[in-house]
Every structure is written in C-alpha cells, then in structure tokens.
N, C-alpha and C positions, 0 to 999 in steps of 0.2 A: 769735811773729810776729803782727803786726796785718795783717788782710786788709781789702781794700776792701769786700768783700761777705761776708755770712754764708753765702750759698749762691748759686751760679750754676746756672741751669737752661738747658740747651742744647736748644732746640726749644719752640715755643709751640703745639704741637698739643694734643690732649685731655689727655695725661699731663703735659706740661710746664706747661701753663696751670694745671691743677689743683694741681700742686706749688707753683707760684709763689704762687697765691692762698692755699693752705693755710699757707705760710710766713709770710704777713702776720698770720695769727692768733696767731703766736708773737712778733710784733713784730720780725721779722728783716728785714734789708736784702737785697734780691734783685736779681740781674742776670738778666734774661730775654732770651736771644739767639735770634733767628729769622732764617733766611735768606730765607724767602718770606713767607707771610701768617699772621697770628694765626688760630688755629683748625685749621690743618693739614688732614689728610685726614678729620678728624672732621666738617668741613663742606664743604671743597672736594674735588671729585673723589673723594668717598668716601661715608661713611655718610649724611649729611644730603642731599647732592645726589642720590644714587642712590635713596634712599628717597622723596624728593619725586617723582622721576620715576615710581616704582612707584605711589605714591598717585594721581597724576594719570592713569596708565594704567589703574588699577583703576576710577576714576570713569568714564573714557571707555568702558571695556569694558561697564560696567553700563548705560550709556545705550543701548548697542546690543543689549542682551538683551531678547528679546521673549517670554520665558517667563512674565512676571508680569502679563499682562493689559493691557499698554499698549505702544505703540510710539512712538519718537521719530524723526521724519523730518528730512531735510536737515541732519543733524549733520555738521559739518566739524571737522577738527583740523589745526592748523598746528604744525609742529615748532618753528619759531622762537618761537611763542607759548608752547609748553610749556617750552622752554629758558629763556625770559624769566621764566616763573613759578618755575622752579627757581632761577634766579639771585636772584629776589626773596627766596625762602626763605633762601638762603645768606646774603644780605646782612643780613636781619633778625637772624640769629644772630651774624653778624660784628659788627654794630653793638652788640649787647648785650655781647659780649666786650670790644670796644674801649672802650666807655663805662666799664666796670669797671676796665680796665687804666689808662685815663687818670686815674681817681680815685686809684688807688694811686701812680701816677707823681707826681701833684701833691702827695701826702702824703710823697713821698720814700722810700716803702717798696719800690717796684719801679722799676728802671731798664730800660726796654725798649730793646734795642739791635738794630738791623737789620743783619745781616751774617752771614758764614760763620765758624764757630768751629772751632778746632783746639786740641789740648792740648799745651803745652810741658812741663808736669809735672803732678803730682797736685793742684797748687793754682794753676797759671798757665794762662790761656786767651788765645790770640791770636785777634783778630777782624778779618776782612778785610771792608771796606765795599765798596759797589758801585763806587766810583771807584778801588778798588785799594789804598787806604791801609790801614795796619795799626795796631792798638793792642793793648795787653796789659792784662788785668785780673787780679786775684787774688781767690780765694774760699776760705773755709775748707772748704766742701763743694761738691761738683759733682754735679748730677743730669743724666744723659744721657737725654734724651727726644727722640731724633733722628727718630723716626717711620720710615715706610717708603714705598716706591714700587713700582709694578707691576714684576714680574719680566719681563725680556725674554729672548728666546732668540736667540743669535748668528746662527743660520741664517735668521731671519725679518727682512726689511728693513722695520722699522717707520718710517713716515714721518709718522705723526700725522694723516694726511689720508685715505689709503686703507686702510692697515694701522695699526690704532690700539691703544692701551691704554685703560683706563677713564679715564685723565687727559684723553683727547682727545674724549670723547663730547660735551662741551659746545661743541666747535668745529663740530659738524655744523650745517648750515643748513636741512636738510630730511630727511625720512624717507628712508633708502636703500631702494631697491626690494628689495634682498636684502643679507643680511649673514651671515657665518659667524663663529661664536664658538668659539675654541679653549679648551677647558677646561670641564668639566661639574661643577665645584664650586659653592659657594654663589654667588659673584659671577657666574660664567658663566651659571648658571641664572636668577639674578635679571634679568640683562640680556636673556636669552632671553624671560623672562616679560614684561618691559617692552615690548620691541619687538613681540612677538606680540599683546599686549593692544591696542595701538593699531591693529593690523590693516592697516598700510600696508607692512609689510616681511616678505618671506619669510625666515625664520630657519633657519639650519643650525647644529647644535650637534655639535662633534666630541668624542666621549667615548671615551677610550682604554680604559676599563674596560668591563665587560659592562653596567654600568648607571650612571646618574648618581648623584651624592651617595653615593659609595662608603663614606663614614664613617657613614651612617645605616642604619637597618634597611630590609630589603627592602620592607616595606609602605609606608613613607614614600616611598622612592625610586620605587616603581612607581606610586603615586598621582600624584606630581608629574610623572613622565614621561608618564603617560597624559594628564594635563591639558595638558601642553605640546603633545603631538601633536594633541590635540583642538583646540588653538588654532592649529594649522598649522605647528608647529615640526617640522623633519626632524632626527632624531637619528641621527648616524653612530655606531652602537654598536660597540665593540671596534675602533675605527679609530685608526691612528697617522698623524700628519701626516708626509708624505714631503717635500713642498716647498710653498712659498707665495711668490708673486711678484706684483708689479704689472705688468699688461700693458695698455698704453694707459691707459684710465681705469677699468680694472676690476682685480679681484683673482682670480688663478688659483691654485687649490690642488689638490694631489694627496694622496689618502689611501690607505693600504694596510691590508689585513686579514690575519689569521693564516693564511688559506688561500691567500695569495699574490695575491689579487685587488687591483687598483688601480682607483680611480675619480677622475675629474678633473671639477672644478666651476669655474664662473666666477660671481662675485658682485660687487656694487658695493663692499662694504666688508668688512673683517675686524676682529674684536675679539680681542685676545690676552689671555686671562684665566687665567694659569698661576701665580697666587700673587703674593706681594709679598716684597721684600727690604729690609733696613734701609738707611737713609741714613747709613751709617757710613764711607763712603770719604773719604779725604783729611783725616782728623781726627787722624792720628798716634796712634791708640789703642793699637795693638800696640807702638809705639815706647816708650810710657810703661809698658808691662807689662800692659795689660788683656787678658783672655782672651776670645777670640771663637771661635765654632764655624765650620765650613766654609761656612755660609750668611751669615756676617757678623753673627749675633746675639751679644749679650753673654752670657757665662756668669755667672749671678748666683745668689745664695742669698737668697731673700726680698727682692729688689731690691738687696742689697749685693753689690758686685763683689769681686774679689780685692784691690782697693786700698781700704782701710778707709773713706776719706772720699768715695769715688766710688760713685754709685748708678745703676742702669739701670732704666728703666721703659718701659711701653708696647710698641710694636711692635719696639723694639730688643732686647727679650728674646725668648726662645723660647717664652714662654707664649702664651696665647690672644690673638690680635690682634683685640680688640674695643674700642670706645670706652669702654664702661662699665668694662672691666678696666683700660684705660689710665689713666682718671681715678682708679680705686681704687689702682693702684700708685703713681701720682704723689703722692697724698695720704699713702699708707702710708710712702713713703720719707722724707717730711718728718717724719712722726710717729716713725719709727725714730730719726732724727737728734736730735730735740729732746725726745722723751718717753722715749727709750731703751726703747720698748715691747718686750716679749717676745712679744706676740701676733703670730703669723704669718698671712699671707694664706691663705685657704681658697678653693680653686677648684672643689670638688666640687658646689657649689650655684650655679654661674654660669648665669644665664638668658640665652638667646639667641633671636633671631627671624630666620627666613629668609623674606625677602620674595619668595615664590614664588606659584604658583597651585595651591592656596590657600596662605596663609601657614602657616609651621610654627614653633611655639614649643617650646623644649627646655630642660630643666634636668636635671643629673645624668646618670646612665648610661642608655643604650639597651640593648636585648637583646643586640646584637652585642658591645658592650663588656663587658657582664656575663659573657657566655659566654667571651669571650677571656681575661678575668681569673679565670675559674674560680669565679665567684660564684654561689651558689645563690639563686634568687629566685622570687617569685610575681608573676604578671602578670594584670591585668584590662584588657580593651579593649572600648570601646563606640563604635559608630558614631554620627555626629551625628544620625541620623534619629530617635533616641530622646531628644534634648535639645530641650526646648520652645523655647528661643531660636532654635535652628537651624531648627525647623519654622516659627517666626514669620518668620524672615528669608527663607523660601522657598529656602534653599540648604542642603541637607543633605549636601553633599560634605565628608567629613572623618571623623575619629575621634579618640578620646582613649585614651591608653595609659599605664597606671600600673604602675610596678615597685616592689616592696617586698621586704624581706628574707624569706627562707623560714623563718620562725620565728614564735613567738607574738607577739613585739614588732611585727613587720611595719613596721620602719622604712623610710622612703621612700628608695629608691635613685635614682629618676628618673621623669621625666614627658615624654611627647611628645604635643603636640596639633596636629593638622593640620586647618585649616579657618578660616573667618571668625571673627574675634575671638580667635584663638588667643593673641595676645599678652596678653590680659587675664586669662589663666588661671594664670600662672606664679608670681606674687608669694607667695601663701600657701604654695605647695609649697616654694619656695626658702627661705622663713623657717622652715618646719617642719624642713627638712633641716639648716639651720644650727643649729637647737636640738636636733638629733639626736632628733627625735620621729617617731612612727609615724602610722598612718592612724586610730587611735582618736580623736585630736584633730580630724582632718579630718572625720570622720563627724559630730562634734558641732557643727560650724560651721553657722550659718544664712546661706545665700547669698541674695542678691537673686533674685527670680524675675520673669520668666524670664532666665536668664543661662547662658552656656556653662560657667562653673565648677561648676554643678550636676551636669554630666556627670562631672566628676572625683570629686565626692562619691559619685555612684552607683557609680563604679568601686571606690571604697574599700568601699562597702557590699557589692558583689559579693564582694570578697575575704573579707569577714566573714560571708558567707552571709545577709545581711539586706537585699538590694537591693529597691527598689520594682519595677524592671523585672527580671523573672526570666530568667536565662540559659537555663534548661531549656526555656523557651517560644520564645525568639528565638535559637536556637543558631547561625543563619547570620550574625547581626550582632553577637553578643557572644561574647567569648572570656575564659576564666578558667582558668589552669593554673599549675603549678609546674614549675620546672626545677632539677635538682640537679647536684652536681659530677660525677656519673657520666654526665651527658648524658641523663638520663631525664626525660620529660615525664609529668605526672599531671594529668588533667582535674579541676579543682576543682568543676566543675558537679556531677559525680557524687558527690563527697565531701560537698558542701553538701546535695545532695538526700537522701543517707543520713542526715545530721544532722537534717534537717527531718522525715524519715519516723520517726525514732526518738523524736521528741518528740510525735508525734500520738497 
C-alpha cells in the first residue's frame, strides 16, 4: 500500500517537533499535526515560560539584597511588565521553531496541519479543523507526541481566574496579595519560589506529606524548605485539602491535619499543582488497540507501542516528563524506524534542574533511591563554603553531594548540587555515568578556577582520601561515609585517616 506520508507526528511540542525535524534528515515526508501552538508546553505555560519568570524573580530578589555592601532604592516591579518579558522570551523561541518549520514546508518535507487528530486505524488519521470540517490522511508510521496538561481535581472548581492551574498564570494582570499553592512537588515549589522572590505576594504552600519534595533526600528538601520560609512562604505541612471554593472575589480553603484539626484561610488566588496528565482523550486510541494505563499514559517499550508502526514519546509515556527527555525520545523513535537501531534509551544519567531557592541540579540516584533499591554506596558531601566560586559570589548557601559504588571502581551513581550555578555542574558527571566510569577520571580533570565544579572534584578526592580540604578538620561541614546492604554506615573520615597515619 502506498501512503501519503512516511510518518505522521501528532503533536508539535518538544517531542513531536524533534521527531519531525529528525525525520527530514532521512529525507522522509512528514505530516505534523498540532491542535494548538508549535512548541507546546516546552515554551507555553511550561518550561520556558516558568523558567523565565524564575530568572526574572531571581534578578529582582538580588537587587533587594543588602548584604553585599550596596543598596538599591526606589526599585519597583510591575507584574504586567514581568509577564510581557516572559511573553517576549516565549515568542523568541516560537519564531525560531516556526522559521525552521516554514523552511521544511517550502521544501515539501513537512506538511504542518492545524487541527485535532484521532486514529481510525494503525495507518489512518482523521483531522478535524477549527471550522469543524474533517479530512483523512494515511501514513506508514505514526508517532504520538500528544503532550500533557495540568491535572485537575473534580472537587476543586477551577475557573482560570481565581482558582488556576499553571496554564493560567500568564493571564494575571497584577501580583496577587496572597496565593495558596496546592502541591509541594517541583512545579508547586518553583511557583512558591517565584512569587516569594518578588516579595509582593504572601504565599501559602499545602504539603500533604511531612516535607516538601518527597522524592529527594531530606537535606535537599530541608534546605529548600528553610529558604522558602525565610522568603516568607507559609508551608502547611502534613495538611490535606478538605475544600476550596470561590467566595466573592476571594478563595476560601479548608485544610485538615492527622490530629483532627482543621484550619480555614482566605486568599486572593489559588494555584493547583498536582501533576500533569496526557492529552490523549477523544483520539480513539483504545479503539484501535493501543494499551494505556489508568492515568492515560501509553504503555511502550523503548518508544514502541503494542502496535508495531505506532510509537509514543514525551509526556504521553510514563517516563520522566522533561523537555530534554521528550526531545530525546522523539528523535529516538525516528531512529528506531529508519535505522532499525538496537540501542535502547538510557535514563539513569538524566540531568534535571529544579528552579528553586537555591536551584537544585540532579543526575542519577540520590541516597533515598539507593537505599530503597538496596544498593551499597559511598557518599561525599561538601558545603559551598569551601568552594572558591561560592565564596567569590558571596553566597555560600548550598552543598555538593556525590554518590559512588561501594567498591574499588567507585563508579558514579548520582550527584546532587544545591546552590547557585548548580546547573553548570552536571554535564561531566552525566557523561562519565553514560560511559560507565568512576571518579578516578573525575579526579584527573582540570576545571576552570574558580568554578562550582571544583567542589565536585574535591568530593571525589575525599572518597579517595586525597582531598585538599581535609574532612577530619572540617567535620561539621564535610561528610564522607559508606552505606551497605545491611543498613550499616561507616565513617570514611576515620578509615582515610588510618590510611594516612600508616604511611607516615
């Protein structure tokens, strides 16, 4: 059978766009279908927009800091001006994507179709345009890159004006005097950071667990929590939302605690941040035999679904929902189709950044994950106060935490860096992990000075007993120990000291 297109990509967000562009490298004819805007949540109401807001809030916060020998007076901030700057950033990225898309459309390699797609069969796609008309196309292969949207709770009356999701932040015209954020995961904590940085909004954060960021180690969560509270955020710890409603022009919410207590608060706005769900409804996916889990995510094996010519990528799968992962999966699906590659995607060295106060960069396992998996490891931790770049920045809040295997090879298991410039520290570690290397290669690298990555190198030296900054002297700020499958800790400071003593 002859198909109109070699591949049809449904969704023009990060994963779909990357897939379509990668397909042009093979000279394939592509149909790219999008019901909203090119770029998806990667730039609109998601990664780029929220991170732009975070960057602007950080700059504003720094202008108000009087610890560094100078003060700036008469500083004003306008929310509409901030939103306009965010929109300019979003538009800059959109223009880049659109310019490239237009180029491939003129060459006849990509046909961009605006409309809603659903599947009639494993090769037929029905497209409904804005005016309600329908058309059908055929493709040899289909890539589902449908993206995701904020998860909503049926008992909460979201109106987009008073009770909002992250999609509605851009519609605000001024800083609310107060806001409650439901959900203390990454996105909820990021928006708590943004609003508290500007200092115009009293922020309340509802945390159902005993601490925020429950997937991270206690020291990460505690530092971020302390900084949020220092910034004026009120954290409702161990609190469950009982009710939330719009009353007049305000939002009234009631929370309950395990001891039976209930508290009632009234704020200007509410932000619901309880995860995201795939945009997979009304696409007839189950009707054609596609397997979905109970959250609407596609069940896939290295992007391939149970239907051989249909692939799932990005937020539609149950893998990590990040822009860089989405792009990687989109490209990988195309490569699987046209190169028949046997190389599988590897997720154990995925780098992430949490835009908090301060920022947190992560790759690989943290201690909690290693212990849960029964993995024996060694750990070295150094506070920022011993890193020259942090001293020069006059901001020594933060630490570096390196995990390696508990053997002579000391292969890198994971890294966490909390503090300014944390995002600049991850690349070398992620590369070493992908190469299955240990810390011996890391110790031999020559880093620029002064830089934050020098602290990672010093952690590696600590584990080898050859650090410049000696843990035995600064035991309050440096940690170095091993953890085995039996749940036993061993202080490596003492072992390293014994090794040094025996050579004297």
